[in-house]
C-alpha positions in Angstrom: -107.7 9.3 15.2 -110.8 11.6 14.7 -112.8 11.0 11.5 -112.5 14.6 10.4 -108.7 14.5 9.9 -108.1 15.4 6.2 -106.5 12.5 4.2 -103.1 14.2 3.6 -102.3 14.2 7.4 -104.3 11.1 8.3 -102.5 8.0 9.6 -103.5 4.4 9.6 -105.9 3.9 12.5 -104.3 0.5 13.3 -100.7 1.6 12.9 -99.3 5.1 13.8 -96.2 4.6 11.7 -98.1 4.2 8.4 -100.2 6.5 6.1 -103.9 5.8 5.8 -104.6 2.8 3.6 -106.6 5.0 1.3 -103.3 6.4 0.1 -102.2 3.1 -1.3 -105.5 2.7 -3.2 -105.1 6.2 -4.7 -101.5 5.6 -5.5 -102.5 2.6 -7.5 -105.4 4.0 -9.4 -104.9 7.8 -9.4 -101.6 9.2 -8.1 -102.9 12.8 -8.6 -106.4 12.8 -7.1 -108.8 15.3 -5.7 -108.8 15.7 -1.9 -109.0 18.3 0.9 -106.3 19.6 3.2 -106.1 22.0 6.1 -104.5 25.4 6.2 -103.0 26.9 9.4 -106.0 29.3 9.3 -108.2 26.3 10.0 -109.7 26.4 6.5 -110.4 23.2 4.6 -109.3 23.6 1.0 -109.5 21.6 -2.2 -106.1 20.1 -3.3 -104.7 17.8 -5.9 -103.2 15.1 -3.7 -100.0 13.5 -5.1 -99.5 10.0 -3.7 -97.1 8.3 -6.1 -93.3 8.4 -5.8 -92.6 9.5 -9.4 -95.3 12.1 -9.4 -94.1 13.4 -6.0 -90.6 14.1 -7.2 -92.0 15.7 -10.3 -94.3 18.0 -8.2 -91.7 18.9 -5.6 -89.3 20.0 -8.4 -91.9 21.7 -10.5 -91.2 25.3 -11.4 -94.9 25.9 -12.1 -95.9 25.4 -8.4 -95.5 28.3 -6.1 -94.7 28.0 -2.4 -95.9 31.5 -1.6 -98.9 31.5 0.7 -102.2 32.8 -0.6 -103.6 36.2 0.6 -105.5 34.9 3.6 -102.6 33.0 4.9 -100.3 36.0 4.4 -102.6 38.0 6.7 -101.8 35.4 9.4 -98.1 35.0 9.0 -97.1 38.2 7.1 -94.9 38.1 4.0 -92.5 35.9 5.8 -89.2 37.4 4.5 -86.5 34.8 5.0 -88.9 32.0 5.7 -87.6 29.7 3.0 -90.5 27.2 2.8 -92.8 30.1 1.9 -90.6 31.7 -0.8 -90.1 31.3 -4.5 -87.1 32.1 -6.7 -85.3 34.5 -7.0 -85.8 35.5 -3.4 -85.6 31.9 -2.2 -82.4 31.3 -4.2 -80.8 34.5 -2.7 -81.5 33.5 0.9 -80.8 29.8 0.6 -77.4 30.5 -1.0 -76.3 32.5 2.0 -77.3 29.7 4.4 -76.0 26.6 2.5 -72.4 27.0 3.8 -73.6 26.5 7.4 -75.1 23.1 6.7 -72.3 21.3 4.7 -71.2 17.9 5.8 -67.8 19.4 6.8 -69.5 22.0 9.0 -71.8 19.4 10.6 -68.9 17.0 11.3 -67.1 19.8 13.1 -70.1 19.9 15.5 -70.1 16.2 16.0 -67.8 16.1 19.2 -70.1 18.7 20.9 -73.2 16.7 20.0 -71.6 13.5 21.5 -71.2 15.5 24.8 -74.8 16.6 24.7 -76.0 13.0 24.1 -73.8 11.7 27.0 -75.1 14.4 29.2 -78.7 13.6 28.5 -78.2 9.9 29.0 -76.4 10.5 32.3 -79.3 12.5 33.6 -81.7 9.8 32.5 -79.6 7.2 34.3 -79.4 9.2 37.5 -83.1 9.9 37.5 -83.9 6.2 37.0 -86.9 4.8 35.1 -89.6 5.3 34.2 -89.1 8.6 32.3 -90.9 10.2 29.4 -88.3 9.8 26.6 -89.7 12.8 24.8 -89.0 15.3 27.6 -85.9 13.5 28.9 -84.1 12.8 25.6 -85.9 13.4 22.3 -86.8 17.0 22.7 -83.8 18.4 24.7 -81.1 17.1 22.4 -82.2 18.9 19.1 -83.3 21.9 21.1 -79.8 22.2 22.6 -78.2 21.8 19.2 -80.3 24.5 17.5 -79.9 26.8 20.5 -76.1 26.6 20.2 -76.1 26.9 16.4 -78.5 29.9 16.4 -77.3 31.6 19.5 -80.7 31.2 21.3 -80.5 31.1 25.1 -81.3 27.5 26.1 -83.4 28.7 29.0 -85.8 30.0 26.3 -86.4 26.5 25.0 -89.7 26.0 26.7 -91.1 29.1 25.0 -89.9 28.2 21.5 -91.1 24.6 21.9 -94.5 26.0 22.9 -94.5 28.4 19.8 -93.6 25.6 17.4 -96.2 23.2 18.9 -98.8 26.0 18.5 -97.7 26.7 14.9 -98.0 23.0 14.0 -101.4 22.5 15.7 -104.0 22.9 12.9 -106.9 22.6 15.3 -106.3 26.1 16.7 -108.2 29.2 15.5 -106.8 31.8 13.2 -106.7 34.3 16.1 -104.6 31.9 18.2 -102.2 31.3 15.3 -101.9 35.0 14.7 -101.1 35.8 18.3 -98.5 33.0 18.3 -96.9 34.3 15.0 -96.6 37.8 16.5 -94.9 36.5 19.7 -92.4 34.5 17.5 -91.7 37.6 15.4 -91.1 39.7 18.5 -88.9 37.2 20.2 -86.7 36.6 17.2 -86.6 40.3 16.5 -85.0 40.9 19.8 -82.4 38.3 19.1 -81.7 39.8 15.7 -81.3 43.3 17.2 -78.8 41.9 19.8 -76.9 40.2 17.0 -76.8 43.4 14.9 -75.2 45.1 18.0 -72.8 42.4 18.8 -72.6 39.5 16.3 -71.8 36.1 17.8 -70.1 33.0 16.4 -73.4 31.3 15.7 -75.5 31.3 12.4 -77.3 34.5 13.0 -74.0 36.2 14.0 -72.3 34.9 10.9 -75.1 36.1 8.7 -74.9 39.6 10.2 -71.1 39.8 9.8 -70.9 38.3 6.3 -74.2 39.4 4.8 -75.6 42.1 7.1 -76.0 44.5 4.2 -77.9 42.0 2.0 -80.3 40.7 4.6 -83.0 42.9 6.3 -84.0 42.4 9.9 -87.2 40.7 8.6 -85.0 38.3 6.5 -83.0 37.4 9.6 -86.2 37.0 11.7 -87.7 34.6 9.1 -84.5 32.6 8.8 -84.2 32.4 12.6 -87.8 31.2 13.2 -87.7 28.6 10.4 -84.4 27.1 11.7 -85.6 27.2 15.3 -88.8 25.3 14.5 -87.5 23.0 11.8 -84.2 22.4 13.7 -85.8 20.7 16.7 -89.4 19.7 15.9 -88.7 17.1 13.2 -85.6 15.5 14.8 -87.3 15.3 18.2 -90.2 13.4 16.7 -88.0 11.2 14.7 -86.1 10.3 17.9 -89.3 9.5 19.7 -91.1 7.5 16.9 -87.9 5.9 15.8 -87.2 4.5 19.3 -90.8 3.3 19.5 -90.6 1.6 16.1 -87.4 -0.2 17.1 -88.9 -1.3 20.4 -91.7 -2.9 18.3 -89.0 -4.8 16.3 -86.5 -6.0 18.9 -84.4 -8.0 16.5 -83.8 -4.9 14.4 -83.2 -2.8 17.5 -80.4 -5.3 18.5 -78.7 -4.8 15.2 -78.8 -1.0 15.5 -77.4 -1.3 19.0 -74.6 -3.8 18.3 -73.6 -3.4 14.6 -72.2 0.1 13.9 -72.0 -0.8 10.2 -75.8 -1.0 10.1 -76.5 2.4 11.6 -76.4 4.7 8.6 -78.7 2.5 6.5 -81.0 2.0 9.5 -81.4 5.7 9.9 -82.3 6.1 6.2 -84.9 3.3 6.6 -86.3 5.0 9.7 -86.6 8.2 7.8 -88.3 6.6 4.8 -90.6 4.3 6.8 -91.8 6.9 9.3 -91.8 9.9 6.9 -93.0 12.1 9.9 -93.7 15.2 7.7 -97.1 14.3 6.4 -96.9 16.4 3.3 -94.8 19.1 1.8 -96.1 22.7 1.9 -99.2 23.1 -0.1 -98.3 24.8 -3.4 -100.3 26.8 -6.0 -100.1 26.4 -9.7 -98.9 29.5 -11.4 -100.0 28.3 -14.9 -101.7 25.3 -16.5 -99.4 22.2 -16.8 -99.4 18.4 -16.8 -98.4 16.4 -13.8 -98.2 12.6 -14.1 -100.6 12.7 -17.0 -103.1 14.9 -15.2 -103.9 18.5 -16.1 -103.3 21.0 -13.2 -105.0 24.3 -13.8 -103.7 27.7 -12.8 -104.7 28.5 -9.2 -105.1 24.9 -8.2 -103.4 23.8 -5.1 -101.2 20.7 -4.9 -100.2 18.7 -1.8 -97.6 15.9 -1.9 -98.0 13.0 0.5 -94.4 12.2 1.5 -95.4 9.0 3.5 -97.3 7.6 0.6 -94.6 8.4 -1.9 -92.1 6.6 0.3 -94.3 3.5 0.5 -94.6 3.3 -3.3 -93.6 -0.1 -4.8 -92.0 1.9 -7.6 -89.4 3.0 -5.1 -88.6 -0.5 -3.8 -89.8 -4.0 -3.2 -92.0 -4.6 -0.1 -92.1 -0.9 0.9 -94.5 -1.6 3.8 -91.8 -3.8 5.5 -89.5 -2.1 7.9 -85.9 -3.5 7.4 -82.8 -1.7 8.9 -80.6 -3.8 6.6 -82.3 -2.5 3.4 -80.1 -0.7 0.9 -80.8 3.0 1.3 -83.2 4.4 -1.2 -83.7 7.9 -2.8 -86.6 8.6 -0.4 -88.3 11.9 -0.2 -88.6 12.2 3.6 -86.6 15.4 3.3 -88.5 16.6 0.3 -87.0 17.1 -3.2 -86.1 20.0 -5.4 -85.1 23.5 -4.4 -87.0 23.2 -1.1 -85.3 20.0 0.0 -84.5 20.2 3.7 -81.5 22.5 4.3 -80.6 20.8 7.6 -80.9 17.2 6.5 -77.2 16.4 7.2 -77.6 17.8 10.7 -80.6 15.7 11.3 -78.8 12.6 10.0 -75.9 13.2 12.3 -78.1 13.7 15.3 -80.1 10.5 14.6 -77.0 8.4 13.8 -75.3 9.3 17.1 -78.3 9.6 19.5 -80.3 6.5 18.8 -77.5 3.9 19.0 -76.1 5.6 22.1 -79.5 5.4 23.8 -79.9 1.7 23.0 -76.3 0.9 24.2 -76.7 2.8 27.5 -80.1 1.1 28.2 -80.0 -2.4 26.6 -83.2 -3.4 28.4 -85.1 -0.3 27.3 -88.8 -0.9 27.1 -92.2 0.8 27.2 -93.4 1.6 30.7 -97.1 1.6 29.7 -99.1 -0.6 27.3 -98.7 0.4 23.7 -102.5 1.1 23.5 -102.1 4.0 26.0 -99.8 6.0 23.8 -101.2 9.1 22.2 -100.1 10.6 18.9 -100.4 14.0 17.1 -103.6 14.3 15.2 -104.2 17.6 13.4 -100.6 18.4 12.7 -98.3 18.4 9.6 -95.6 16.5 11.6 -96.4 13.1 13.0 -95.2 12.2 16.5 -95.9 10.6 19.9 -97.0 13.1 22.6 -95.4 11.2 25.4 -93.2 8.0 25.5 -92.9 6.5 29.0 -90.0 4.1 29.1 -88.0 2.2 31.7 -85.1 -0.3 31.7 
């Protein structure tokens, strides 16, 4: 990993699954320390970096920290109506309330049979193609993309475009001009979909919102909601499928248990979520007033970044947190965040991971890397960790 990667998104140079060792040192000595982070504009900014588990939960639920982007970032992405991660109450409360019903456990379970069909179809295509294949393009990316396309009413043939847009949005090495052009393309694309839904609402999430709440939600609200769900709905799950498979391949004894013992699967997915913590930090938030955080004074205007991987490796959360153990009792990890911005689609992600990973391992019991581990390349300047390509065979 390049030396100029800011600490909040830096991973251990010797282990792509783990946060930089500096996180552990700070967690022990100063769980709210001074650091720098990177904005989508390419600017390095000073932040108070939260590395401890208790302090992380406190910060993520703190009413004195605003998620609204600063003026420079708003010139890049606009006001982002409907983009929940960039909103504060009461607007955030209003929009999230309208969406919550679409992501209940009951609603997600109703989609389960269709997802099983999608998984089987992807595995059939892999088997017919024969190894080696890139697991990211053959399995990890298509599955969550298909799911979010069906749920949102996005044509699946457009998946290459929205995957490109999300990759661009999450690439912090790009210039402000490149990010602005990408944001405008995303806005235009989703705007066309919203216009079509206004004309003829479908049975998907956008159609439901138009039918049930069309008078409460503006077109900009719907565009922001659509773009957020489109990106978050496939990007994180795809990278969890890729890195999760790789981590299990590095621990064959634990892979065997996930493959052969259904009762282990739910806990194993929680352990994968905790151990990998692929979202490097929650959105950078700004203090709206002076307050205390874990015994430290945060001044109005200061920015706060929470390291989710570091918080999930805190010994205060569990014993031996740096050990990967699929039989571990599930913990109250913060891989999905905490507080009012906790991931809305977490139950959908859990369902996808619980079904897709064991099915992959059962279909290909001899699954293995097709290249030396040292040849794999990972995301560097990005808020979401992941492997760029994962060649496997069986």
